[in-house]
C-alpha angles and dihedrals in degrees: 000000000000129000093260091062095053121107111215111233097035128106118255139168105245125189130173146074114346121208103224110173127285138293119242090264091057099254115133118263108230125189133167123248140171117200143150111232144134114272109233103177143359123209131178091270107024146040106217120206132206090259093054098256112146115209116199114238103235140113092291094060114108123180124186131178112253 
């Protein structure tokens, strides 16, 4: 399922690259995560979950209905 098919406010299983702060040199810190949460907001670059996790919208992002 792609980002355009997601309904904000519903629970989904989201897996992909997680934007998790920055390294000391300013480059983004990226990790991989797989969680089931409510999607609160979608921006041009991120899918933001109820817990505050920000998944990067790229080829690694996978979203499934839960």
